[in-house]
C-alpha positions as CSV (number, residue, x, y, z in Angstrom):
1,M,266.3,-122.5,-25.3
2,N,263.4,-124.9,-24.8
3,A,265.8,-127.8,-25.3
4,I,268.2,-126.5,-22.6
5,I,265.3,-126.0,-20.1
6,A,264.0,-129.5,-20.9
7,S,267.5,-131.0,-20.4
8,L,267.9,-129.2,-17.0
9,T,264.4,-130.3,-15.9
10,A,265.2,-133.9,-16.8
11,I,268.4,-133.7,-14.8
12,W,266.7,-132.3,-11.8
13,T,263.8,-134.7,-11.9
14,S,266.1,-137.7,-12.1
15,S,267.6,-139.0,-8.8
16,I,270.9,-139.7,-10.6
17,G,270.9,-136.2,-11.9
18,K,270.3,-134.8,-8.4
19,K,273.1,-137.0,-7.0
20,I,275.5,-135.6,-9.7
21,I,274.5,-132.0,-8.8
22,V,275.2,-132.7,-5.1
23,A,278.6,-134.2,-6.0
24,L,279.7,-131.4,-8.3
25,T,278.5,-128.6,-6.1
26,G,280.0,-130.4,-3.1
27,A,283.4,-130.7,-4.9
28,F,283.3,-127.0,-5.6
29,L,282.5,-126.1,-2.0
30,V,285.2,-128.5,-0.7
31,L,287.8,-126.7,-2.8
32,F,286.4,-123.3,-1.7
33,L,286.8,-124.3,1.9
34,A,290.5,-125.1,1.4
35,G,291.2,-121.8,-0.3
36,H,289.1,-119.9,2.3
37,L,291.0,-121.5,5.1
38,V,294.4,-120.6,3.7
39,G,293.3,-116.9,3.4
40,N,291.8,-116.9,6.9
41,L,294.9,-118.3,8.5
42,L,296.7,-115.0,7.5
43,V,295.1,-113.7,10.8
44,F,298.1,-115.3,12.5
45,V,300.6,-113.6,10.2
46,G,299.4,-110.2,11.2
47,R,297.2,-107.2,10.5
48,E,299.0,-106.0,7.3
49,A,299.0,-109.4,5.6
50,F,295.4,-110.2,6.4
51,N,294.2,-106.7,5.3
52,D,296.2,-106.9,2.1
53,Y,294.4,-110.2,1.4
54,A,291.0,-108.7,2.2
55,Y,291.7,-105.6,0.0
56,F,292.7,-107.8,-2.9
57,L,289.6,-109.9,-2.7
58,H,287.3,-106.9,-2.5
59,H,289.0,-105.1,-5.5
60,M,289.3,-108.0,-8.0
61,I,288.0,-106.9,-11.4
62,H,287.3,-103.4,-10.0
63,G,285.2,-104.9,-7.1
64,A,283.0,-107.0,-9.4
65,G,285.1,-110.2,-8.9
66,I,284.1,-110.8,-5.3
67,W,280.4,-110.4,-6.0
68,L,280.6,-112.6,-9.0
69,F,282.3,-115.3,-6.9
70,R,279.7,-114.9,-4.2
71,L,276.9,-115.4,-6.7
72,V,278.5,-118.6,-8.0
73,M,279.1,-119.8,-4.4
74,L,275.5,-119.0,-3.3
75,T,274.2,-120.8,-6.4
76,A,276.3,-123.8,-5.7
77,L,275.3,-123.9,-2.1
78,A,271.6,-123.4,-2.9
79,L,271.7,-126.3,-5.5
80,H,273.6,-128.5,-3.1
81,V,271.1,-128.0,-0.2
82,A,268.0,-128.2,-2.5
83,A,269.2,-131.4,-4.2
84,T,270.2,-133.0,-0.9
85,V,266.9,-132.3,0.7
86,S,265.0,-133.5,-2.3
87,L,266.9,-136.7,-2.4
88,T,266.5,-137.3,1.3
89,L,262.7,-136.8,1.1
90,Q,262.5,-139.0,-2.0
91,N,264.4,-141.8,-0.4
92,R,262.3,-141.7,2.8
93,A,259.1,-141.8,0.7
94,A,260.3,-144.8,-1.2
95,R,261.7,-146.8,1.7
96,K,259.5,-149.7,2.9
97,P,259.0,-150.2,6.7
98,Y,261.3,-153.2,6.9
99,E,264.1,-151.3,5.1
100,C,264.3,-148.8,8.0
101,Q,266.6,-151.3,9.8
102,A,269.3,-150.5,7.2
103,V,270.1,-147.2,8.9
104,I,271.6,-149.1,11.8
105,Q,274.8,-149.7,9.7
106,A,274.9,-146.0,8.6
107,S,277.3,-143.7,10.4
108,I,275.9,-140.8,12.5
109,S,277.4,-138.3,10.1
110,S,275.7,-139.8,7.1
111,R,272.3,-140.0,8.9
112,S,272.6,-136.4,9.9
113,M,273.6,-134.9,6.6
114,I,270.4,-133.1,6.0
115,L,270.3,-131.6,9.5
116,S,273.9,-130.5,9.5
117,G,273.5,-129.1,5.9
118,L,270.5,-126.9,6.9
119,T,272.3,-125.8,10.1
120,L,275.4,-124.9,8.0
121,L,273.1,-122.9,5.6
122,A,271.8,-120.9,8.5
123,F,275.4,-120.3,9.7
124,F,276.5,-119.2,6.2
125,I,273.7,-116.6,6.2
126,Y,274.7,-115.4,9.6
127,H,278.4,-115.3,8.7
128,M,277.6,-113.2,5.6
129,L,275.5,-110.8,7.6
130,H,278.1,-110.6,10.3
131,F,281.4,-110.1,8.4
132,T,280.4,-109.4,4.8
133,M,277.3,-107.2,4.9
134,R,278.1,-106.1,8.5
135,I,274.5,-105.9,9.6
136,G,273.9,-105.5,13.4
137,N,277.3,-104.1,14.1
138,E,279.4,-101.0,13.7
139,Y,282.3,-102.4,11.6
140,D,281.5,-100.0,8.7
141,T,280.8,-96.8,10.8
142,L,283.5,-96.5,13.5
143,D,286.8,-94.9,12.6
144,R,288.7,-97.7,14.5
145,Y,287.8,-100.0,11.7
146,K,289.6,-97.9,9.1
147,E,293.3,-98.3,8.4
148,T,295.5,-95.8,6.6
149,V,298.4,-97.4,4.5
150,M,300.7,-96.4,1.7
151,H,299.5,-97.8,-1.7
152,N,301.4,-96.9,-4.9
153,G,303.0,-94.0,-3.2
154,E,299.7,-92.6,-1.9
155,K,297.8,-92.8,1.3
156,L,295.0,-95.3,1.2
157,V,292.2,-95.6,3.7
158,R,290.9,-99.2,3.8
159,H,288.7,-101.3,6.0
160,D,290.6,-103.0,8.9
161,A,289.3,-106.5,8.3
162,W,291.8,-108.0,10.7
163,L,290.5,-105.9,13.6
164,M,286.9,-106.7,12.6
165,V,287.7,-110.5,12.9
166,V,289.5,-110.1,16.2
167,D,286.6,-108.1,17.7
168,G,284.0,-110.4,16.2
169,F,285.5,-113.5,17.8
170,S,286.1,-111.8,21.1
171,Y,282.3,-112.1,21.6
172,G,281.5,-115.4,23.2
173,P,278.2,-116.3,21.6
174,A,279.5,-115.6,18.1
175,T,282.6,-117.8,18.8
176,L,280.5,-120.6,20.2
177,F,278.1,-120.6,17.2
178,Y,281.2,-120.7,14.9
179,L,282.7,-123.7,16.8
180,I,279.4,-125.6,16.6
181,A,279.0,-124.8,12.9
182,M,282.6,-125.9,12.1
183,T,282.1,-129.2,14.0
184,L,278.9,-129.9,12.1
185,L,280.7,-128.9,8.9
186,C,283.5,-131.4,9.5
187,S,281.0,-134.1,10.4
188,H,279.3,-133.3,7.1
189,L,282.7,-133.4,5.2
190,S,283.8,-136.7,6.8
191,H,281.0,-138.4,4.9
192,G,280.5,-136.0,2.0
193,V,284.0,-136.1,0.5
194,A,283.9,-139.9,0.2
195,S,280.4,-139.6,-1.3
196,I,281.7,-137.3,-4.0
197,F,284.1,-140.0,-5.2
198,Q,281.4,-142.6,-5.1
199,T,278.8,-140.6,-7.0
200,L,281.3,-139.6,-9.7
201,G,282.4,-143.3,-10.1
202,L,285.9,-142.7,-8.7
203,R,285.6,-145.0,-5.7
204,F,286.8,-148.6,-6.1
205,K,287.2,-151.5,-3.7
206,K,291.0,-151.3,-3.8
207,C,291.1,-147.6,-2.8
208,E,288.0,-147.5,-0.6
209,S,290.0,-147.3,2.6
210,I,292.3,-144.6,1.1
211,I,289.3,-142.4,0.1
212,Q,287.6,-142.9,3.4
213,G,290.9,-141.9,5.2
214,L,291.2,-138.9,2.8
215,S,287.7,-137.8,3.6
216,L,288.2,-138.0,7.4
217,G,291.7,-136.4,7.2
218,Y,290.4,-133.5,5.1
219,A,287.6,-133.0,7.6
220,V,290.1,-132.9,10.6
221,V,292.4,-130.5,8.8
222,I,289.5,-128.1,8.0
223,W,288.2,-128.4,11.5
224,V,291.5,-127.7,13.2
225,G,292.3,-124.8,10.8
226,F,289.0,-123.0,11.1
227,V,288.6,-123.6,14.9
228,S,292.1,-122.4,15.7
229,I,291.2,-118.9,14.6
230,P,288.3,-118.0,17.0
231,V,289.9,-120.0,19.8
232,A,293.2,-118.1,19.5
233,I,291.3,-114.8,19.4
234,F,288.9,-115.6,22.2
235,F,291.7,-116.7,24.6
236,G,293.9,-113.7,23.7
237,I,296.6,-115.5,21.7
238,V,295.8,-113.2,18.8
239,K,294.8,-109.7,20.1
240,H,295.0,-106.1,19.1
């Protein structure tokens, strides 16, 4: 046990170790975003499809699956943010005055990684409180957010997640915050995906432009996908 703790401590205190933590947790979160987007886009398919998806997620492994996944995701996010902040502070402390000119060649997205990351962490907490824990709203108490369907030949009363999302994004401030967060997220991704390849030793001169294009393309797809949902709801393209 002591050997494991010593190894983990050595990884964390090493700048290379922290970079690997950022890369691995970043890769996990990048894959999560793609899967989350596919599920969220079911909003456009309709109430039944989206609520079937939500019901499945909340009843995996008798309801334990979704909480296990949230725990893993929160751990990955916490490690990603903590390691990124630690590396940024470490680099700033080690940089000599004349080296500050080097940031001129850095992209805006790469220079704002820590700021966008902390803003996204705040958004994630808000998003969890809004749609997952449903604090500060009546999504759990009003009958209009309950849907009765036939399941295995019996009537099943389940949460109407589709209506909750439609009502949630019909509120201007929530939609605006979401759009800002998604824009920051994709600015973060446009630099972060390429950085994952570089940290893991998968970025070479011959394929550098391809990886950079992949990073930017992925960020654009994620932005368009996630932003399309609140925009369509707010402007009445998707409505109940």
